[in-house]
MITOR-250696 format. One record per atom (N, C-alpha, C, CB): residue in one letter; y, x, z. Coordinates in pm, whole numbers, padded with zeros to 5 digits, always signed. Each point is the difference from the previous one (the first is absolute). Glycine has a CB too. Layout:
<rs>
aYXZ
...
</rs>
This chain:
<rs>
x+04112+02429-12652
x+00098+00008+00031
x+00066-00074+00079
x-00029+00085-00150
x+00129-00070+00254
x-00007-00078+00166
x+00142-00089-00115
x-00086+00225+00339
x+00123-00361-00287
x+00042-00044+00014
x+00030-00112+00121
x-00043+00121-00198
x+00168-00166+00198
x+00022-00080+00136
x-00043-00119-00031
x+00187+00107+00090
x-00269-00153+00024
x-00041-00129+00021
x+00071-00115+00080
x-00179+00131-00031
x+00173-00057+00185
x+00109-00086+00054
x+00085+00090+00126
x-00162-00240-00062
x+00273+00241+00112
x+00039+00069+00126
x-00029+00133-00063
x-00055-00173+00211
x-00023+00228-00094
x-00036+00156-00041
x-00176-00012-00075
x+00178+00133+00254
x-00180-00186-00303
x-00154+00009-00007
x-00017+00031-00153
x-00068-00178+00206
x-00018+00311-00207
x-00011-00051-00204
x-00135+00064+00036
x+00268+00035-00214
x-00316-00076+00014
x-00095-00053-00039
x-00060+00124-00179
x+00121-00307+00166
x-00124+00362-00116
x-00101+00067-00132
x-00146-00100-00049
x+00070+00276+00116
x-00065-00356-00247
x-00065-00074-00022
x-00133+00037-00050
x+00194-00101-00008
x-00139+00250-00061
x-00107+00096-00117
x-00079+00070+00100
x+00165+00064-00220
x-00118+00013+00334
x-00096+00011+00137
x-00049-00063+00101
x+00078+00120-00041
x-00003-00277+00011
x-00050-00077+00084
x+00029+00051+00200
x-00188-00049-00261
x+00261+00145+00245
x+00063+00039+00088
x+00173-00052+00073
x-00189+00162-00122
x+00165-00202+00277
x+00151-00070+00047
x+00044+00097+00137
x-00066-00298-00082
x+00195+00345+00056
x+00047+00066+00108
x+00095-00132+00052
x-00016+00287-00093
x+00080-00206+00225
x+00128-00063+00122
x+00076+00081-00004
x-00099-00103+00164
x+00236+00142-00195
x+00116+00082+00098
x-00058+00115-00079
x+00051-00109+00283
x-00174+00108-00380
x+00014+00120-00078
x-00138+00030+00088
x+00295+00077-00082
x-00348-00112+00140
x-00128+00064+00053
x-00077-00084-00053
x+00052+00103+00204
x-00227-00013-00220
x-00133-00119-00054
x-00043-00096+00055
x-00077+00135-00071
x+00045-00218+00054
x-00086-00127+00060
x-00116+00007-00090
x+00195-00169+00084
x-00291+00196+00035
x-00132-00027-00004
x-00015-00149-00027
x-00051+00194+00153
x-00019-00260-00317
x-00049-00139+00032
x-00186-00003-00058
x+00306-00125-00041
x-00344+00066+00104
x-00139-00033-00103
x+00044-00079-00165
x-00163-00058+00268
x+00129+00049-00316
x-00032-00027-00139
x+00014-00149-00017
x-00159+00200-00022
x+00117-00283+00155
x+00012-00151+00017
x+00141+00022+00038
x-00246-00108+00075
x+00334+00145+00028
x+00087-00014+00068
x+00126+00034-00136
x-00147+00057+00277
x+00121+00031-00398
x+00080+00067-00029
x+00011-00142-00126
x-00044+00313+00107
x-00111-00353-00128
x+00005-00113-00151
x+00124-00099+00063
x-00318-00023-00104
x+00262-00041+00197
x+00060-00096+00064
x+00171+00000+00035
x-00249-00003+00078
x+00308+00124-00040
x+00153+00047-00006
x-00004-00026-00114
x+00060+00169+00149
x-00101-00114-00273
x+00039+00039-00119
x+00006-00161-00085
x-00118+00285+00026
x+00050-00366-00079
x-00051-00157+00015
x+00115-00037-00002
x-00201-00022+00128
x+00266+00025+00016
x+00113-00141+00112
x+00116+00082-00082
x-00101-00077+00339
x+00142+00160-00329
x+00065+00116-00014
x+00034-00050-00181
x-00142+00207+00230
x-00005-00180-00329
x+00126-00057-00133
x+00022-00139+00009
x-00072+00158-00182
x+00009-00241+00294
x+00042-00141-00039
x+00147-00019+00131
x-00313-00117-00107
x+00342+00226+00087
x+00107-00047+00114
x+00123-00072+00056
x-00096+00131-00032
x+00092-00230+00130
x+00095-00109+00004
x-00117-00137-00113
x+00309+00210+00027
x-00362-00185-00028
x-00106-00154-00052
x-00095+00012+00102
x-00001-00013-00280
x-00063-00118+00291
x-00147-00062+00110
x-00066+00095-00101
x-00005-00310+00112
x-00108+00344-00036
x-00138+00051-00035
x-00098-00086+00098
x+00083+00259-00073
x-00166-00291+00007
x-00129-00103+00080
x-00126+00118+00041
x+00042-00267-00183
x-00045+00198+00262
x-00170+00142-00003
x-00106-00032-00097
x-00014+00036+00268
x-00011-00133-00390
x-00084+00000-00073
x+00060+00155-00092
x-00075-00309+00024
x+00194+00233-00079
x+00047+00136-00039
x-00037+00149+00021
x+00134-00150+00014
x-00078+00174+00119
x-00038+00127+00031
x-00118+00056+00035
x+00177-00029+00038
x-00301-00073+00011
x-00098+00014-00043
x-00041+00081-00119
x+00018-00173+00117
x+00010+00097-00232
x-00034+00007-00128
x+00044+00115-00068
x-00005-00219+00008
x+00117+00260+00052
x+00087+00113-00104
x-00044+00137+00117
x+00278-00180-00141
x-00300+00194+00295
x+00003+00066+00058
x-00181+00055+00026
x+00271-00108+00064
x-00349-00020-00014
x-00111+00048+00089
x-00103-00044-00200
x+00061-00089+00415
x-00063+00015-00477
x-00032-00038-00140
x-00099-00117+00010
x+00035+00242-00094
x-00134-00211-00024
x-00079-00121+00045
x-00114-00018+00125
x+00046-00014-00239
x-00110+00151+00283
x-00108-00059+00098
x+00137-00052+00078
x-00269+00174+00016
x+00360-00205+00057
x-00013-00056+00118
x+00087-00161-00049
x-00015+00273+00182
x-00097-00366-00191
x+00080-00163-00023
x+00078-00059+00093
x-00171-00056-00110
x+00095+00136+00256
x+00124-00111+00118
x+00068+00101+00120
x-00181-00259-00002
x+00271+00228+00004
x+00069+00101+00134
x+00004-00067+00123
x+00159+00114-00142
x-00263-00012+00185
x-00041-00024+00141
x+00110+00065+00112
x-00262+00004-00092
x+00355+00083-00002
x+00121+00022+00162
x-00049+00162-00040
x-00013-00255+00275
x-00013+00244-00420
x+00006+00204-00033
x+00175+00009+00026
x-00234+00066-00266
x+00274-00190+00135
x+00129+00028-00031
x+00050+00073+00098
x+00026-00178-00122
x+00031+00075+00253
x+00031+00013+00106
x+00000+00110+00064
x-00044-00173-00019
x-00082+00230+00066
x-00030+00166+00015
x+00021+00077-00016
x-00071-00026-00002
x+00100+00048-00153
x+00082+00118-00095
x+00153-00014+00071
x-00147-00032-00275
x+00200-00133+00251
x+00125-00010-00040
x+00051+00097+00156
x+00005-00279-00189
x-00106+00243+00289
x+00065+00022+00188
x+00004+00136-00052
x-00125-00173+00237
x-00031+00307-00248
x+00081+00108-00080
x+00088+00070-00018
x-00068-00079-00041
x+00085+00004-00064
x+00117+00011-00106
x+00117+00029+00115
x-00087-00190-00226
x+00121+00070+00255
x+00109+00010+00095
x+00053+00075+00072
x-00058-00127-00013
x-00080+00197+00109
x+00013+00066+00094
x+00031+00177-00051
x-00156-00214+00132
x+00055+00223-00272
x+00045+00125-00025
x+00130+00032-00080
x-00227+00024+00022
x+00313-00177-00026
x+00108+00026-00104
x+00122-00019+00078
x-00126-00079-00210
x+00066+00039+00397
x+00122-00069+00022
x+00077-00091-00008
x-00036+00117-00009
x-00021-00229+00000
x+00027-00133-00075
x-00012-00112+00110
x-00101+00085-00239
x+00226-00145+00249
x-00066-00134+00119
x-00072-00115-00105
x+00236+00010+00218
x-00234-00063-00127
x-00113-00162-00040
x+00076-00064-00108
x-00094-00083+00258
x+00236+00126-00262
x+00058-00145-00076
x+00047+00119-00139
x+00132-00239+00251
x-00106+00369-00219
x+00088+00079-00109
x-00080+00131-00034
x+00242-00089+00094
x-00280+00093-00205
x+00058-00057-00120
x-00080-00101-00064
x+00107+00200-00031
x-00206-00202+00085
x-00094-00115-00032
x-00066-00066+00072
x-00011+00089-00137
x+00016-00221+00089
x-00011-00083+00177
x-00083-00108-00068
x+00266+00030+00173
x-00313-00077-00068
x-00141-00066+00001
x+00031-00202-00017
x-00120+00259+00206
x+00112-00308-00326
x+00049-00116-00058
x-00133-00075+00053
x+00172+00080-00226
x-00255-00176+00343
x-00014-00013+00107
x-00101-00208-00127
x+00286+00240+00265
x-00388-00185-00331
x-00092-00084-00070
x+00064+00025-00191
x-00047-00213+00272
x+00122+00299-00268
x+00090+00002-00133
x-00055+00191-00085
x+00283-00207+00156
x-00304+00283-00086
x+00032+00152-00032
x+00086+00142+00102
x+00003-00169-00224
x+00035+00232+00137
x+00094+00065+00011
x+00119+00026-00077
x-00162+00048+00093
x+00300+00056-00057
x+00036-00021-00051
x+00152+00142+00055
x-00179-00288-00065
x+00139+00387-00024
x+00095+00108+00005
x+00104+00041-00053
x-00140+00031+00041
x+00228-00062+00072
x+00148-00009+00003
x+00081+00132-00057
x-00039-00160+00207
x+00152+00171-00301
x+00051+00158-00024
x+00160-00035+00047
x-00178+00107-00243
x+00234-00210+00277
x+00106-00044+00019
x+00004+00026+00207
x-00001-00194-00291
x+00117+00282+00303
x-00022+00008+00181
x+00049-00067+00025
x-00018+00163+00070
x+00132-00258-00084
x+00020-00098+00071
x-00040-00149-00048
x+00163+00163+00074
x-00187-00296-00022
x-00073-00098-00086
x+00196-00136+00011
x-00418+00059+00104
x+00426-00049-00194
x+00099-00033-00069
x+00091-00179+00049
x-00166+00192-00200
x+00213-00225+00282
x+00019-00186-00016
x+00021-00096-00056
x+00031+00046+00090
x-00141-00118-00145
x+00011-00097-00065
x-00051-00163+00019
x+00012+00213-00105
x+00187-00275+00064
x+00000-00170+00032
x-00146-00076-00042
x+00280-00006-00060
x-00371-00072+00090
x-00042-00067-00044
x-00057-00087+00101
x+00002+00136-00182
x+00032-00233+00141
x-00072-00149+00092
x-00125-00006-00014
x+00166-00148-00033
x-00263+00150+00163
x-00168-00006-00064
x-00050-00144-00017
x-00071+00220+00130
x+00192-00316-00092
x-00077-00163-00018
x-00073+00026-00190
x+00252-00209+00201
x-00110+00183-00211
x+00030-00055-00262
x-00063+00144-00007
x+00335-00156-00132
x-00364+00189+00132
x-00062+00192-00016
x-00138+00009+00039
x+00220+00122+00082
x-00309-00226-00020
x-00113-00054+00066
x-00017-00107-00136
x+00046+00039+00313
x-00009-00097-00277
x-00003-00123-00110
x+00005+00047-00128
x+00111-00148+00137
x-00067+00232-00141
x+00011+00007-00208
x-00118+00099-00024
x+00307-00004-00070
x-00359+00095+00154
x-00104+00028-00045
x-00111-00057+00071
x+00107+00175-00083
x-00126-00259+00157
x-00122-00149-00003
x+00037-00002-00151
x+00005-00189+00265
x+00055+00133-00319
x+00071-00045-00095
x-00121+00035-00124
x+00277+00039+00121
x-00235+00098-00100
x-00056+00067-00135
x-00151+00006+00024
x+00214+00154-00057
x-00247-00222+00117
x-00142+00070-00040
x-00102-00148+00063
x+00069+00342+00043
x+00047-00434-00064
x-00101-00146-00002
x-00134+00006-00044
x+00187-00118-00051
x-00187+00169-00115
x-00066-00050-00048
x-00159+00095+00066
x+00215-00105-00213
x-00233+00179+00205
x-00086+00083+00115
x-00027-00073+00125
x+00103+00204-00077
x+00004-00312+00134
x-00052-00064+00152
x-00083-00111-00047
x+00216+00047+00162
x-00179-00081-00322
x-00024-00145+00017
x-00163+00031-00046
x+00274-00152-00060
x-00344+00293-00030
x-00087+00014-00056
x-00077-00010+00105
x+00075+00103-00182
x-00017-00061+00324
x-00135+00021+00136
x+00060-00114+00045
x-00075+00271+00089
x+00092-00380-00146
x+00019-00052+00177
x+00071-00047+00079
x-00074+00106-00005
x+00178-00010+00000
x+00067+00002+00151
x+00109-00020-00001
x-00113+00128+00078
x+00208-00183+00021
x+00083-00091-00004
x+00115+00165+00091
x-00175-00351-00003
x+00264+00332-00095
x+00130+00108+00113
x+00042-00086+00147
x+00158+00109-00253
x-00158-00003+00322
x+00098-00055+00122
x+00109+00026+00083
x-00157-00042-00010
x+00270+00075+00004
x+00080+00070+00061
x+00100+00000+00115
x-00061+00020-00183
x+00065+00018+00272
x+00072+00038+00102
x+00036+00099+00078
x-00056-00143-00029
x+00217+00134+00008
x+00047+00138+00016
x+00107-00011+00105
x-00052+00077-00242
x+00020-00030+00367
x+00135-00038+00065
x-00061+00113+00172
x+00089-00354-00153
x+00092+00426+00133
x+00097-00009-00074
x+00027+00110-00192
x+00072-00078+00316
x+00023+00017-00305
x+00039+00053-00181
x+00073+00158+00079
x+00099-00309-00212
x-00161+00378+00092
x+00048+00158+00004
x+00129+00057-00125
x-00289+00040+00092
x+00391-00029-00098
x+00070-00004-00116
x+00067+00175+00015
x+00054-00323-00018
x-00140+00398+00091
x+00019+00163-00095
x-00147+00079+00049
x+00328+00046+00017
x-00347-00004-00101
x-00099+00103-00013
x-00022+00136-00004
x-00015-00152-00066
x-00050+00198+00091
x-00023+00169-00055
x-00099+00036-00130
x+00023+00055+00263
x-00016-00126-00312
x-00072+00033-00123
x+00034-00178-00113
x-00242+00221+00171
x+00231-00144-00330
x+00031-00036-00126
x-00067-00131+00007
x+00024+00229-00121
x+00055-00349+00066
x-00080-00108-00057
x-00147+00052-00050
x+00229-00116-00072
x-00217+00224-00058
x-00121+00012-00064
x-00053+00060+00074
x+00040-00014-00189
x-00038+00081+00315
x-00166+00018+00105
x-00042-00042+00065
x+00004+00113+00003
x+00065-00225+00048
x-00032-00135+00062
x-00098-00057-00054
x+00197-00035+00051
x-00127-00013-00188
x-00094-00055-00114
x-00134+00094-00068
x+00238-00124-00055
x-00212+00232+00044
x-00114+00067+00014
x-00141-00013+00098
x+00191+00112-00078
x-00112-00068+00189
x-00088-00002+00107
x-00083-00163+00024
x+00179+00211+00107
x-00154-00341-00153
x-00013-00072+00025
x-00104-00001-00099
x+00194-00061+00125
x-00155+00058-00181
x-00116+00011-00191
x-00109+00084+00065
x+00201+00044-00258
x-00208+00074+00327
x-00076+00068-00017
x-00157-00088+00111
x+00235+00237-00079
x-00165-00271+00223
x-00095-00103+00083
x-00005-00105-00015
x+00014+00092+00125
x+00040-00158-00256
x-00022-00121-00036
x-00158+00025-00143
x+00337-00092+00085
x-00297+00223-00137
x-00122+00043-00100
x-00108+00010+00108
x+00130+00148-00202
x-00150-00099+00387
x-00081+00056-00010
x-00098-00125+00120
x+00137+00286-00100
x-00014-00385+00108
x-00041-00131+00056
x-00095-00084-00131
x+00251-00008+00179
x-00184-00032-00250
x-00020-00102-00098
x-00178-00003-00080
x+00307+00040-00038
x-00402+00051+00042
x-00027+00027-00073
x-00108-00091+00077
x+00125+00214-00130
x-00190-00178+00259
x-00121-00099+00099
x+00136-00146+00014
x-00202+00258+00216
x+00236-00256-00192
x+00075-00165+00040
x-00063-00082-00049
x+00207+00040+00001
x-00271-00158+00056
x+00022-00085-00009
x+00101-00139+00036
x-00167+00157-00028
x+00127-00248-00047
x+00096-00128-00018
x+00097-00062+00126
x-00196-00057-00167
x+00326+00063+00194
x+00018+00005+00185
x+00198+00002-00010
x-00298+00216+00114
x+00277-00143-00023
x+00145+00016-00002
x+00093+00102+00032
x-00057-00177+00026
x+00131+00246-00104
x+00026+00143+00004
x+00178-00017+00081
x-00191+00099-00275
x+00144-00042+00432
x+00171-00010-00002
x+00089+00144+00046
x-00042-00274+00078
x+00108+00246-00065
x+00117+00120+00058
x+00076-00039+00077
x+00017+00100-00166
x-00025-00046+00299
x+00107-00047+00086
x+00033+00212+00010
x-00099-00343+00176
x+00249+00313-00064
x+00011+00120+00073
x+00023+00014+00175
x+00087+00045-00242
x-00048+00068+00249
x+00006+00007+00129
x+00137+00134+00017
x-00308-00102+00046
x+00399+00078+00068
x+00095+00106+00022
x-00042+00068+00074
x+00155-00092-00039
x-00141+00241+00011
x-00025+00094+00142
x+00143+00051+00008
x-00272+00094-00018
x+00291+00017+00102
x+00105+00100+00033
x+00042+00052-00156
x-00107+00082+00267
x+00055-00060-00294
x+00041+00119-00135
x-00076-00052-00169
x-00018+00248+00225
x+00006-00338-00171
x-00114-00046-00159
x-00040-00108+00023
x-00110+00192-00064
x+00082-00257-00105
x-00014-00131+00009
x-00115-00066-00076
x+00231+00016+00040
x-00377-00054+00029
x-00130+00032-00041
x+00039-00159-00113
x-00193+00168+00264
x+00085-00125-00366
x-00045-00112-00054
x-00125-00006-00036
x+00189-00025-00055
x-00249-00076+00083
x-00218-00012+00038
x+00011-00101-00142
x-00107-00029+00370
x+00013+00082-00464
x-00061-00076-00064
x-00124-00029+00013
x+00140+00051-00101
x-00171-00193+00127
x-00145-00060+00009
x-00064-00071-00081
x+00048+00004+00169
x-00158-00003-00270
x-00125-00053-00007
x-00150-00022+00047
x+00143+00044-00108
x-00143-00165+00169
x-00163-00049+00069
x+00095+00077+00119
x-00305+00004-00190
x+00156+00083+00184
x+00066+00083+00128
x-00027+00134-00003
x-00022-00178+00141
x+00108+00249-00272
x+00025+00143-00002
x+00204-00028+00025
x-00280+00119-00215
x+00259+00002+00319
x+00164-00019+00020
x+00050+00116-00102
x+00014-00087+00285
x+00050+00099-00331
x+00069+00145+00031
x+00200+00018+00043
x-00236+00074-00211
x+00279+00062+00214
x+00105-00056+00096
x+00097+00114-00102
x-00121-00091+00312
x+00241+00106-00288
x+00077+00120-00078
x+00146-00036+00084
x-00139+00021-00292
x+00150+00128+00354
x+00131+00022+00078
x+00047+00031-00050
x-00019+00023+00139
x+00208-00067-00135
x+00057+00022-00082
x+00127+00033+00092
x-00135-00128-00195
x+00177+00266+00181
x+00157+00074+00071
x+00099-00160-00025
x-00008+00354-00110
x+00117-00363+00189
x+00091-00035-00010
x+00122+00036+00037
x-00141-00102-00020
x+00249+00075-00023
x+00152+00108+00021
x+00099-00095+00001
x-00054+00219-00137
x+00039-00336+00151
x+00083-00084-00002
x+00063-00134+00102
x-00103+00108-00192
x+00161-00183+00176
x+00006-00112+00062
x-00098-00087-00040
x+00213+00036+00030
x-00279-00149+00068
x-00082-00102+00034
x+00008-00090+00005
x-00043+00086+00059
x+00000-00178-00137
x+00040-00186+00002
x-00057-00056+00086
x+00018-00040-00208
x-00023+00012+00350
x-00140-00103+00030
x+00037-00128+00002
x-00115+00147+00141
x+00223-00261-00223
x+00040-00121+00000
x-00151-00028-00050
x+00290-00015-00035
</rs>
């Protein structure tokens, strides 16, 4: 039985089949599995490790780009953009968005990041890491929820911490035309998180 997944996309999980605007879309087993897994965890960050474990299975321990290859093929077949509905979060994973438009949320970045850092203080201490933060300018309106941002940062940190050596974890920012980039760096490992913005920017 077909159920609506998003917009004009329908899925029959018993038959493992998909159609768009009433037309059947041929997906490989891995393409279907990737879409189904992301859709079952919609609006939540799915890490590469989770996807490999649930879609590819134990035979794949390391992602050498296979997820991106199959995701790009899935996007072509479904007529999806690089952002919607599946968004790639660099260094963290992927999010399958079900809401058509992103809402606007008031969130002052500096105290948010300071609170996030304090939540992980024990983990930093155990690794011999000292947090440093330099955010300028500050963005007050984002197009994602605080929970989404926290989840993405948690995902990046989870990827960086295991191999971290004593030193500095630094968080800095950069303002683009339509986005605000947070950069997390531990030792020589750097990850960037690009966040859409939609409000006023305080450059003081």
